[in-house]
C-alpha positions as CSV (number, residue, x, y, z in Angstrom):
1,M,0.0,0.0,0.0
2,I,2.8,2.4,0.9
3,A,4.5,1.7,-2.4
4,E,1.5,2.4,-4.5
5,L,0.8,5.6,-2.4
6,G,4.4,6.7,-3.0
7,L,4.2,6.2,-6.7
8,A,0.9,8.0,-6.9
9,I,2.2,11.0,-5.0
10,L,5.2,11.0,-7.4
11,W,3.0,11.1,-10.4
12,M,1.0,14.0,-8.9
13,A,4.2,15.9,-8.1
14,A,5.2,15.5,-11.8
15,A,1.8,16.7,-13.0
16,L,2.3,19.8,-10.8
17,A,5.7,20.3,-12.4
18,V,4.0,20.5,-15.8
19,L,1.4,22.9,-14.4
20,Q,4.3,25.0,-13.0
21,L,6.0,25.0,-16.4
22,V,2.9,26.0,-18.3
23,A,1.8,28.6,-15.8
24,G,5.2,30.1,-15.6
25,A,5.5,30.3,-19.4
26,L,2.0,31.9,-19.6
27,A,2.9,34.4,-16.9
28,L,5.6,35.9,-19.2
29,R,3.0,36.9,-21.8
30,P,1.8,40.5,-21.7
31,Q,-1.7,39.3,-20.7
32,G,-0.3,36.6,-18.3
33,A,-0.7,38.5,-15.0
34,A,-3.4,36.0,-13.8
35,M,-0.8,33.2,-13.9
36,L,1.5,35.0,-11.4
37,G,-0.6,33.9,-8.5
38,V,-0.5,30.2,-9.6
39,V,3.2,29.5,-10.0
40,R,4.3,30.1,-6.4
41,P,1.8,27.8,-4.6
42,V,2.1,25.1,-7.3
43,A,5.9,25.1,-6.7
44,V,5.5,24.8,-3.0
45,M,3.0,21.9,-3.3
46,Q,5.2,20.1,-5.7
47,G,8.0,20.2,-3.2
48,I,5.8,18.9,-0.4
49,L,4.4,16.0,-2.5
50,V,7.8,14.8,-3.7
51,A,9.1,14.9,0.0
52,L,6.2,12.7,0.9
53,A,7.0,10.2,-1.8
54,F,10.6,10.1,-0.6
55,A,9.3,9.6,3.0
56,A,7.3,6.7,1.8
57,L,10.5,5.1,0.3
58,I,12.3,5.5,3.6
59,T,9.4,3.8,5.3
60,L,9.7,0.9,2.9
61,F,13.3,0.5,3.7
62,V,12.9,0.9,7.4
63,T,10.2,-1.8,7.6
64,T,12.2,-4.0,5.0
65,D,9.2,-4.4,2.7
66,L,10.7,-7.3,0.6
67,S,7.8,-7.1,-1.9
68,V,9.4,-3.8,-3.2
69,K,12.1,-4.6,-5.7
70,L,14.4,-1.9,-4.7
71,V,14.2,-2.9,-1.0
72,A,14.9,-6.5,-1.8
73,E,17.9,-5.7,-3.9
74,N,19.5,-3.2,-1.6
75,S,18.6,-4.0,2.0
76,H,18.4,-6.9,4.5
77,S,16.4,-7.5,7.7
78,A,19.6,-7.8,9.8
79,K,21.0,-4.5,8.8
80,P,21.3,-1.8,11.6
81,L,18.6,0.9,11.3
82,I,21.0,3.6,10.2
83,F,22.0,1.6,7.2
84,K,18.4,0.8,6.4
85,I,17.7,4.5,6.2
86,A,20.9,5.4,4.4
87,G,20.2,2.4,2.1
88,T,17.3,4.4,0.7
89,W,19.7,6.5,-1.3
90,G,22.6,3.9,-1.5
91,N,21.3,2.8,-4.9
92,H,20.4,4.1,-8.3
93,E,16.6,4.7,-8.0
94,G,16.6,5.9,-4.5
95,S,19.5,8.3,-5.0
96,M,17.6,9.8,-8.0
97,L,14.5,10.2,-6.0
98,L,16.6,12.0,-3.3
99,W,18.0,14.3,-6.1
100,V,14.4,15.1,-7.3
101,T,13.2,15.6,-3.7
102,I,15.9,18.2,-2.9
103,M,15.5,19.9,-6.3
104,S,11.6,20.3,-5.8
105,L,12.0,21.4,-2.2
106,A,14.5,23.9,-3.2
107,G,12.3,25.2,-6.0
108,G,9.4,25.5,-3.5
109,F,11.6,27.5,-1.2
110,V,12.5,29.9,-3.9
111,A,8.9,30.4,-4.7
112,L,8.2,31.0,-1.0
113,V,10.9,33.5,0.0
114,E,12.3,35.1,-3.1
115,R,11.3,38.7,-3.3
116,R,14.4,40.4,-4.8
117,L,13.7,39.5,-8.5
118,P,11.2,41.2,-10.7
119,E,8.1,39.0,-10.8
120,K,8.5,38.0,-14.4
121,T,12.2,37.0,-13.9
122,L,11.1,34.9,-10.9
123,M,8.3,33.3,-13.1
124,A,10.8,32.5,-15.8
125,T,13.2,31.0,-13.1
126,L,10.5,28.8,-11.6
127,A,9.4,27.6,-15.1
128,A,13.0,26.8,-15.9
129,Q,13.2,24.8,-12.6
130,A,10.1,23.0,-13.4
131,F,11.4,22.1,-16.9
132,V,14.6,20.7,-15.2
133,S,12.6,18.7,-12.7
134,L,10.4,17.2,-15.4
135,G,13.3,15.4,-17.0
136,F,14.1,13.7,-13.7
137,Y,10.5,13.0,-13.1
138,A,10.4,11.2,-16.4
139,F,13.5,9.4,-15.7
140,L,12.1,8.0,-12.4
141,L,8.7,7.2,-13.7
142,L,9.6,5.8,-17.1
143,A,13.1,4.2,-16.5
144,S,13.9,3.9,-12.8
145,N,10.7,3.4,-10.8
146,P,11.8,3.2,-7.1
147,F,8.4,1.7,-6.1
148,A,8.3,-1.2,-8.5
149,R,6.9,-4.4,-6.9
150,L,8.1,-8.0,-7.2
151,P,5.7,-10.6,-8.5
152,Q,6.4,-12.5,-5.2
153,P,8.0,-11.0,-2.0
154,A,11.6,-12.0,-1.6
155,P,12.4,-14.4,1.3
156,E,15.2,-12.1,2.3
157,G,17.0,-9.0,0.9
158,A,20.2,-9.1,-0.9
159,G,21.7,-6.5,1.4
160,L,23.8,-3.3,0.8
161,N,27.2,-3.2,-0.8
162,P,29.7,-3.7,2.1
163,L,31.7,-0.6,1.0
164,L,28.4,1.5,1.6
165,Q,27.7,0.0,5.0
166,D,29.4,2.9,6.7
167,I,28.2,6.1,8.6
168,G,29.6,8.0,5.6
169,L,26.7,6.8,3.5
170,A,24.3,8.7,5.7
171,F,26.3,11.9,5.3
172,H,28.2,12.1,2.0
173,P,25.6,11.5,-0.8
174,P,23.0,13.9,0.7
175,T,25.4,16.7,1.1
176,L,26.7,16.4,-2.4
177,Y,23.1,16.2,-3.8
178,V,22.2,19.5,-2.0
179,G,25.2,20.9,-3.7
180,Y,24.2,19.7,-7.1
181,V,20.6,20.8,-6.7
182,G,21.8,24.3,-5.6
183,L,23.6,24.5,-8.9
184,S,20.3,23.6,-10.7
185,I,18.7,26.6,-9.0
186,A,21.7,28.8,-10.1
187,F,21.1,27.4,-13.7
188,S,17.4,28.3,-13.5
189,F,18.3,31.7,-12.3
190,A,20.6,32.2,-15.2
191,V,18.1,30.9,-17.7
192,G,15.4,33.0,-16.3
193,A,17.4,36.2,-16.5
194,L,18.3,35.4,-20.0
195,I,14.7,34.9,-21.0
196,T,13.6,38.2,-19.5
197,R,16.9,40.0,-20.4
198,D,17.4,40.9,-16.8
199,V,21.0,40.1,-16.0
200,G,22.2,42.7,-13.4
201,P,23.1,43.2,-9.8
202,A,19.5,42.2,-8.6
203,F,19.7,39.0,-10.3
204,A,23.2,38.3,-8.9
205,R,22.1,39.2,-5.4
206,A,19.2,36.8,-5.6
207,M,21.4,34.0,-7.1
208,R,24.3,34.4,-4.7
209,P,22.9,32.6,-1.6
210,W,22.0,29.6,-3.8
211,V,25.4,29.4,-5.3
212,L,27.0,30.0,-1.9
213,G,24.8,27.3,-0.3
214,A,25.5,24.8,-3.1
215,W,29.3,25.6,-2.8
216,I,29.1,24.9,1.1
217,F,27.5,21.6,0.7
218,L,29.7,20.5,-2.2
219,T,32.8,21.5,-0.1
220,I,31.5,19.5,2.9
221,G,30.5,16.6,0.8
222,I,33.8,16.2,-1.0
223,T,35.7,16.6,2.3
224,A,33.6,14.0,3.9
225,G,33.7,11.6,0.9
226,S,37.5,11.9,0.8
227,Y,37.9,10.9,4.4
228,W,35.4,8.2,4.0
229,A,37.3,6.7,1.1
230,Y,40.6,7.2,3.0
231,Y,39.7,5.1,6.0
232,T,37.3,2.6,4.3
233,L,39.2,1.4,1.2
234,G,42.4,0.7,3.1
235,W,45.0,2.0,0.5
236,G,46.1,4.8,2.6
237,G,45.3,7.7,0.2
238,W,42.9,10.6,0.4
239,W,42.4,11.2,-3.4
240,F,42.9,8.8,-6.2
241,W,41.7,10.9,-9.1
242,D,39.0,8.3,-9.6
243,P,36.5,9.3,-12.4
244,V,33.7,9.5,-9.9
245,E,35.8,11.5,-7.5
246,N,36.5,13.8,-10.4
247,A,32.7,13.9,-11.1
248,S,32.2,15.6,-7.7
249,L,35.2,17.8,-8.0
250,M,34.2,19.4,-11.4
251,P,31.0,21.0,-10.1
252,W,32.9,22.4,-7.1
253,L,35.6,24.0,-9.4
254,A,32.8,25.5,-11.6
255,A,30.8,26.6,-8.5
256,T,33.8,28.3,-7.0
257,A,34.4,30.4,-10.1
258,L,30.6,31.2,-10.3
259,L,30.7,32.2,-6.6
260,H,33.3,34.8,-7.2
261,S,31.9,35.9,-10.5
262,V,28.4,36.4,-9.0
263,S,29.9,38.4,-6.2
264,V,31.6,40.8,-8.6
265,L,28.3,41.2,-10.5
266,A,26.4,41.9,-7.3
267,A,28.9,44.4,-6.0
268,R,30.3,46.1,-9.1
269,N,27.8,45.3,-11.9
270,A,30.6,43.6,-14.0
271,L,31.0,40.1,-15.5
272,R,27.5,39.7,-16.7
273,A,28.0,37.3,-19.5
274,W,30.6,35.5,-17.5
275,T,28.4,35.0,-14.6
276,V,25.5,33.5,-16.7
277,M,27.9,31.2,-18.6
278,L,29.4,30.0,-15.4
279,G,25.9,29.2,-14.1
280,V,25.3,27.0,-17.1
281,I,28.8,25.3,-16.8
282,A,28.3,24.6,-13.1
283,F,25.0,22.7,-13.6
284,S,26.4,21.0,-16.8
285,M,29.2,19.6,-14.7
286,S,26.7,18.2,-12.3
287,M,24.9,16.6,-15.2
288,V,28.1,15.1,-16.6
289,G,29.0,13.7,-13.2
290,T,25.5,12.2,-13.0
291,F,25.9,10.6,-16.4
292,L,29.3,9.1,-15.5
293,V,28.1,7.7,-12.3
294,R,24.9,6.2,-13.6
295,S,25.6,5.1,-17.2
296,G,27.9,2.2,-16.6
297,I,30.3,3.8,-19.0
298,L,33.1,3.5,-16.3
299,T,34.1,1.2,-13.5
300,S,34.5,2.7,-10.0
301,V,33.8,1.7,-6.5
302,H,31.7,4.8,-6.3
303,A,29.5,4.1,-9.4
304,F,25.8,3.3,-8.8
305,A,24.8,1.5,-11.9
306,V,25.8,-0.5,-14.9
307,D,22.9,0.4,-17.3
308,P,23.7,2.0,-20.6
309,A,20.0,2.4,-21.5
310,R,19.4,4.7,-18.4
311,G,22.8,6.3,-19.1
312,S,21.4,7.3,-22.5
313,F,18.3,8.8,-20.9
314,I,20.6,11.0,-18.7
315,L,22.8,11.9,-21.7
316,A,19.6,13.0,-23.6
317,L,18.6,15.3,-20.6
318,L,22.1,16.7,-20.6
319,A,21.9,17.5,-24.3
320,I,18.5,19.1,-23.9
321,Y,19.2,21.2,-20.8
322,I,22.8,22.4,-21.5
323,G,22.3,22.6,-25.3
324,G,19.1,24.5,-24.8
325,A,20.7,26.9,-22.3
326,L,23.7,27.5,-24.5
327,L,21.4,28.1,-27.5
328,L,19.4,30.6,-25.4
329,F,22.7,32.3,-24.4
330,A,23.8,32.6,-28.0
331,L,20.4,34.2,-29.0
332,R,20.5,36.6,-25.9
333,A,24.3,37.3,-25.9
334,S,23.9,40.7,-27.6
335,T,21.6,41.9,-24.8
336,V,24.0,40.8,-22.1
337,T,26.2,43.8,-21.9
338,E,29.7,43.7,-20.5
339,G,28.9,45.8,-17.4
340,A,31.3,48.1,-15.5
341,R,34.9,48.2,-16.6
342,F,37.9,47.7,-14.2
343,A,41.6,48.2,-14.3
344,F,44.2,45.5,-14.7
345,V,45.3,45.9,-11.2
346,S,42.1,45.6,-9.2
347,R,40.1,43.1,-7.1
348,E,37.9,42.4,-10.1
349,A,40.9,41.5,-12.3
350,A,42.2,39.2,-9.5
351,L,39.0,37.4,-9.4
352,V,38.7,37.1,-13.2
353,F,42.4,35.7,-13.2
354,N,41.5,33.1,-10.5
355,N,38.3,32.2,-12.4
356,V,40.3,31.5,-15.5
357,M,42.8,29.3,-13.4
358,L,39.7,27.4,-11.9
359,C,38.3,26.9,-15.3
360,G,41.7,25.6,-16.5
361,I,41.8,23.1,-13.7
362,L,38.3,22.1,-14.6
363,G,39.3,21.6,-18.2
364,I,42.3,19.4,-17.1
365,V,40.1,17.2,-14.9
366,L,37.4,17.0,-17.5
367,L,39.9,15.9,-20.1
368,G,41.7,13.4,-17.9
369,T,38.4,11.9,-16.9
370,L,36.9,11.5,-20.4
371,Y,40.1,10.7,-22.4
372,P,40.2,7.0,-21.3
373,L,36.6,6.6,-22.3
374,L,37.3,8.2,-25.7
375,T,40.3,6.0,-26.4
376,E,38.4,2.8,-25.3
377,A,35.8,3.6,-27.8
378,F,38.6,3.1,-30.5
379,G,39.9,-0.1,-28.8
380,V,42.8,1.4,-26.9
381,K,42.8,1.3,-23.2
382,V,44.8,3.9,-21.3
383,S,44.9,5.0,-17.7
384,V,45.1,8.5,-16.5
385,G,46.1,9.1,-13.0
386,P,48.2,11.2,-10.6
387,P,51.2,11.5,-12.9
388,Y,48.9,13.5,-15.2
389,F,46.6,15.3,-12.8
390,N,49.0,16.5,-10.2
391,P,51.7,18.3,-12.2
392,V,49.3,19.6,-14.9
393,S,46.8,20.9,-12.2
394,A,49.6,22.5,-10.4
395,I,50.4,24.7,-13.4
396,F,47.0,26.4,-12.7
397,A,46.7,26.0,-9.0
398,F,50.0,27.5,-7.9
399,P,49.5,30.9,-9.7
400,M,45.9,30.9,-8.3
401,I,47.1,30.5,-4.8
402,V,49.5,33.5,-5.3
403,V,46.6,35.7,-6.7
404,M,44.4,34.4,-3.8
405,A,46.9,35.9,-1.4
406,V,46.9,39.2,-3.2
407,G,43.4,39.7,-4.5
408,P,41.5,40.4,-1.2
409,L,44.0,43.3,-0.4
410,L,43.3,45.1,-3.8
411,R,40.7,47.8,-4.1
412,W,37.7,47.5,-6.4
413,K,37.9,48.9,-9.9
414,D,41.5,50.3,-9.8
415,D,44.5,50.0,-7.5
416,R,48.3,50.3,-7.5
417,G,50.6,47.2,-7.0
418,G,53.1,49.4,-5.1
419,R,50.5,50.1,-2.3
420,I,50.2,46.4,-1.2
421,G,53.8,45.5,-1.8
422,P,54.9,46.1,1.8
423,I,51.8,44.6,3.2
424,L,52.7,41.2,1.5
425,A,56.3,41.3,2.6
426,V,55.7,39.0,5.7
427,P,53.7,36.3,3.7
428,A,56.4,36.4,1.0
429,L,59.2,35.9,3.4
430,V,57.3,33.0,5.2
431,A,56.7,31.4,1.8
432,I,60.4,31.7,0.8
433,A,61.5,30.4,4.2
434,A,59.2,27.4,4.0
435,G,60.1,26.6,0.5
436,G,63.8,26.9,1.2
437,A,63.6,24.6,4.2
438,A,61.7,22.0,2.2
439,F,64.3,22.0,-0.7
440,V,67.2,21.7,1.8
441,A,65.3,18.7,3.3
442,G,65.2,17.1,0.0
443,V,61.5,17.4,-0.6
444,R,60.4,17.0,-4.3
445,V,59.5,20.1,-6.3
446,L,55.7,20.0,-6.2
447,P,55.3,19.2,-2.5
448,A,58.0,21.8,-1.6
449,L,56.0,24.5,-3.7
450,G,52.8,23.4,-2.0
451,L,54.4,23.9,1.4
452,A,55.8,27.3,0.5
453,L,52.6,28.6,-1.1
454,G,50.4,27.1,1.6
455,A,52.5,28.8,4.4
456,G,52.5,32.1,2.6
457,L,48.7,32.0,1.9
458,A,48.1,31.0,5.6
459,I,49.5,34.5,6.6
460,A,48.2,36.4,3.7
461,S,44.6,35.2,4.2
462,L,44.6,37.0,7.6
463,L,45.7,40.4,6.2
464,P,42.2,41.5,5.3
465,L,41.5,41.8,9.1
466,R,44.5,44.1,9.5
467,G,43.4,47.4,11.0
468,R,39.7,46.4,11.4
469,N,37.7,46.3,14.6
470,L,37.2,42.5,14.7
471,R,33.9,42.7,16.5
472,R,32.4,44.9,13.8
473,T,33.9,43.1,10.9
474,P,31.1,41.9,8.6
475,L,30.5,38.1,8.6
476,P,31.2,37.9,4.8
477,I,34.7,39.3,5.4
478,W,35.3,36.7,8.2
479,G,33.9,34.1,5.8
480,M,36.4,35.0,3.1
481,V,39.3,35.0,5.6
482,I,38.4,31.7,7.1
483,A,37.7,30.0,3.7
484,H,41.1,31.2,2.2
485,L,42.8,30.1,5.4
486,G,41.1,26.7,4.9
487,I,42.6,26.4,1.4
488,A,46.0,27.2,2.9
489,V,45.6,24.6,5.7
490,A,44.5,22.0,3.2
491,A,47.4,22.8,0.8
492,L,49.8,22.3,3.8
493,G,48.2,19.0,4.6
494,M,48.4,17.8,1.0
495,A,52.0,18.8,0.6
496,S,53.0,17.4,3.9
497,E,51.3,14.0,3.1
498,S,53.1,13.8,-0.2
499,A,56.5,14.9,1.1
500,F,56.9,13.2,4.4
501,S,54.6,10.1,4.5
502,T,56.4,6.7,5.3
503,E,54.9,3.2,4.6
504,T,56.0,-0.2,5.9
505,L,54.7,-3.5,4.5
506,A,55.3,-6.3,7.1
507,A,54.5,-10.1,7.5
508,L,54.3,-10.5,11.2
509,N,53.8,-13.3,13.8
510,P,52.0,-12.4,16.9
511,G,54.7,-10.6,19.2
512,E,56.8,-9.3,16.3
513,T,57.4,-5.5,16.0
514,R,58.0,-3.1,13.1
515,Q,58.9,0.6,12.9
516,V,57.1,3.2,10.9
517,G,58.0,6.8,11.3
518,P,58.2,7.6,15.0
519,Y,56.0,4.5,16.0
520,A,57.1,1.0,17.1
521,L,54.1,-1.3,16.3
522,T,53.7,-4.8,17.7
523,L,51.1,-7.4,16.6
524,D,49.7,-8.8,19.8
525,R,47.1,-11.2,18.5
526,I,44.4,-12.0,15.9
527,D,40.9,-12.6,17.1
528,P,37.5,-13.5,15.4
529,V,34.8,-10.9,16.2
530,A,31.2,-10.5,15.1
531,G,29.0,-7.5,14.3
532,P,25.3,-7.1,13.6
533,N,25.6,-8.3,10.0
534,W,29.2,-9.2,9.6
535,T,32.1,-11.3,11.0
536,A,35.7,-10.2,11.1
537,L,39.3,-11.0,12.0
538,Q,40.6,-8.4,14.3
539,A,44.2,-7.6,14.9
540,T,45.3,-6.1,18.2
541,V,48.2,-3.8,17.6
542,S,50.2,-2.0,20.3
543,A,51.6,1.3,19.1
544,H,54.4,3.1,21.0
545,Y,55.2,6.7,19.9
546,D,58.8,7.5,20.6
547,G,59.1,4.9,23.2
548,G,56.1,6.1,25.2
549,D,53.1,4.2,26.5
550,A,51.2,1.9,24.3
551,T,48.1,2.8,22.3
552,V,45.9,-0.2,21.2
553,L,44.7,-0.2,17.6
554,L,42.2,-2.7,16.3
555,P,42.2,-2.9,12.4
556,Q,39.7,-5.5,11.0
557,A,39.1,-7.4,7.9
558,R,35.3,-7.8,7.6
559,V,33.3,-10.3,5.8
560,F,29.6,-9.8,4.9
561,A,27.2,-12.5,4.0
562,N,24.4,-10.4,2.4
563,P,25.6,-9.6,-0.2
564,P,28.9,-11.5,-0.1
565,G,31.8,-9.2,0.3
566,T,34.7,-8.0,2.3
567,R,35.7,-4.6,3.6
568,T,38.9,-3.3,5.3
569,E,38.3,-1.5,8.5
570,S,41.5,0.5,9.1
571,A,42.6,1.7,12.5
572,L,43.7,5.3,12.9
573,K,45.6,7.1,15.6
574,T,45.6,10.9,15.2
575,R,48.1,13.2,16.9
576,W,48.7,16.9,16.5
577,N,51.6,16.2,14.1
578,G,50.1,13.4,12.0
579,Q,48.3,10.2,11.8
580,L,49.2,6.5,12.1
581,Y,47.2,4.3,9.7
582,V,47.1,0.5,10.2
583,V,45.5,-2.2,7.9
584,L,45.2,-5.8,8.4
585,G,45.8,-8.0,5.4
586,E,45.5,-11.8,4.8
587,E,47.4,-14.7,6.6
588,G,50.3,-16.1,4.5
589,Q,51.0,-19.7,4.0
590,D,53.8,-19.5,6.6
591,G,51.2,-18.4,9.2
592,R,52.4,-14.8,9.3
593,W,49.9,-11.9,8.8
594,Q,50.3,-9.2,6.2
595,M,50.2,-5.8,7.7
596,R,50.4,-2.3,6.2
597,F,51.5,0.7,8.3
598,W,51.7,4.3,7.3
599,W,52.8,7.4,9.2
600,K,51.3,10.5,7.6
601,P,52.6,13.8,9.0
602,F,50.0,16.5,9.2
603,V,47.5,14.6,7.0
604,P,44.5,15.7,9.1
605,L,45.1,19.2,7.9
606,I,43.5,18.2,4.5
607,W,40.1,17.7,6.1
608,L,40.5,20.4,8.7
609,G,41.2,22.7,5.8
610,G,38.0,21.5,4.0
611,L,35.9,22.1,7.1
612,L,37.3,25.6,7.4
613,V,36.5,26.3,3.9
614,G,32.9,25.2,4.5
615,L,32.7,27.2,7.8
616,G,33.9,30.3,5.9
617,G,31.2,29.8,3.3
618,L,28.5,29.3,6.1
619,L,29.6,32.6,7.8
620,A,29.4,34.4,4.5
621,L,26.0,33.0,3.8
622,I,24.6,34.0,7.2
623,G,25.9,37.5,6.8
624,R,24.6,37.9,3.3
625,V,21.1,36.5,4.2
626,A,21.0,38.7,7.4
627,R,21.9,41.7,5.3
628,D,19.3,40.9,2.7
629,V,16.6,40.3,5.4
630,K,17.3,43.8,6.9
631,R,17.1,45.3,3.5
632,L,13.8,43.7,2.8
633,V,12.4,44.7,6.2
634,A,13.4,48.3,5.7
635,V,11.7,48.3,2.2
636,D,8.6,46.9,3.7
637,K,8.6,49.5,6.4
638,I,8.9,52.3,3.8
639,A,6.1,50.8,1.7
640,F,3.9,50.5,4.7
641,R,4.5,54.1,5.7
642,R,3.7,55.4,2.2
643,E,0.5,53.2,2.1
644,R,-0.7,54.7,5.4
645,Q,0.2,58.3,4.2
646,G,-1.7,57.6,1.0
647,R,-4.7,56.8,3.0
């Protein structure tokens, strides 16, 4: 009954999306004023309905309704409750319903609260959002029905992929999807503004919170996903340049460029065409990532589906949405003027430079991700990994970090380089000292440059606070400072991990000891243990840091029965100066146990930096929204006074 109700609600939500599209289009006509009052409530109701449909799917998973095909294929009665809930989106159909749910709720929220845009531009935006949503409704209802029934209920569920049976599944995909959907809102804003020829500061101020919100969630989602893969996959790395990892990075790069561009348009009425184009590119990267993950065109531990037919459906949506938006941009390009001009040395110029660098990195990642697919189509298999991505991305990333240190100190519109030279003396000296020490220590070129630039940026990122009353400093300024500091901290963590990590592979009998970095590690014993839906072999390892007291670590090799599979459960010990990483392998023929030990100096800085970047974005968002609310309240007060005076 719940499955049929959920499907019926989903059909009703799709019907409302059609109504929203038609009413929004009619509202743009000269005589379409009557439709203005229809679009907002329809958008809100659509969001409510699809949320109810998703709640129905969660209920089916929580109750383990094995008559529903999706539940039978992706759940099991013995799973812990948290994984039953997270299993709702740990599969192809459920994750797409989560996507549509967030998209429709976001569209309803725009309809409910947005008051800065002219009415017709808002109607065009909501119509564009409904058009985007309709494609995903069609995908769910025609190709990926999450509520499909089995002819006979299954005796037991197949279970969830062991790699997904982790708390990371409850957190990582939803945060990424909120980011992706935020970019769909930005895309709809861009299309709406193009339709009504209303690309200006008001459009940018309305669009900015959505871009900023999407960017925050993408930042947190990528950071969480990196750490999840780091401790779950057991290979000791934090980023493998896997195609699906890249699929989440590409929208973030585009969103970062869009965020800075929309800020310039809102503040200085410049970069109009650039902002609109980045709005289209950012969402197109989300769609490209969706196609890669769900088409079966690539193999990845992160991929959801191996189904070329459904992949073709998504490819068709990508062609319709992005191709249509680019065609609209081409038709309207002559009406999107350049906007205010600025000098070569100015904050606007610094932001444009870094946007170009971000787009360069985006191009490098996109090319490296798609190139193996293109060559395989011609019968040639190639592998593109860190030897390509790391040095080529660095060509764009290192100049970007330098300009990131300089840009916030420049004035808008026009400035002189000589004015900020003395201010940057300390960061420059710190960068030179850090780089020099790294080269003397024999660190390779790229990590040494990363250490130098990260140290310099860490100091430079604080300089915008120089001379300010910190209590009265606006939250957006604090947000910028903390976000840039987060980039510096993450860069230092990445460079340190690359420069100073040590690894030891060992075959040990219980009682034997190996050294890795400052740690002496002793394998005490191997014990069988059991969890709620798995069994495991667990190693007890005593770790002594520089001869100090022992810390006990418990790495595991888990075995799952439903579905059959294994998963490495690494053991981590974090200190202020780094992290010890221990993995249990298999038992050899001689009775010794294979163990892998890593000592990774300052590697936690990578994820601390990511969290700081997200925190900076959150502070900026709170500050921007609070300022907008105050402005709207003031406008309402003025309008109310005028109305009373008119009476």
